[in-house]
N, C-alpha and C positions, 0 to 999 in steps of 0.2 A: 479409529477416530470418527467423531460424528460429523455429519453434514453441517456445516455452518453457511454455506452460501446457499440461500434459498431462492435468491433472484438478484439479477443486475438491474433491476426496474426500482427506480427512485422517484420521489415526487419532485424533487427541485436539483438543479445543478449543484447547489451546497451539499446535499445528501449524496449526491453521485461523487462529489470530491472526498467526502468523508469516507464512502465505500472503497474508493480508490487507495486511499490511505492505509485503510484496514486490511485490503488485499495486499499491499506491499508489506505490512507488518506481519501479517501471517505467513507471507512467502519466507521472510528471515526465519521465522519460528520453526517453519517445516525444515528449512535448510540447516539451522543451528539449533536443536531441540533443547539443549542446556541454557537455562535462564542465567547461570554463573558465567558461563563463557560469553553471552551476548553483553552482560553488564560490564565484564572486562573490555571486550572490543568496543563497547560504546564510548569508552573514556578515549580511544583512539581516533575512531572516525568522526565524533561529534565536534572535535577540534581541527578536522581536515578539510579545507574549503572544497576540495576536488571530490571527497566522499560525499559530502552535503549535497553537492551538485549532482552527483550520480544519484543518489537518492530521491532528489526531485524529479529527476528523469524518469526513474522507475514509476513514481506515482504519476507523473503525466501520461506515461504509456497506459498505465490501468485506467486513467480517467479518460483517454481516448476511447478504450474499449466499453466503459460504462456509458459514455455519452453515446455512442453508436447504438447500444442496446436500448437506449432510451429515446431514439430518434432525435436525438440532440434537444429533447425537452421542447419540440415544436407543437 
């Protein structure tokens, strides 16, 4: 697989948040490489409040990492 993370540095917090989302999405793709299986699972978790809260938690953790890597955009 080719390298797709070239840096955690972003110009703005908004771009950092978008990077955090991408990291979370890629994590799911690495864990479950089948697009068909992910599509089927999405039908279940997209309607489950606890699953959505956990997905937000994962993004928040990645955002903490990206923010720290950017010295909190100071």
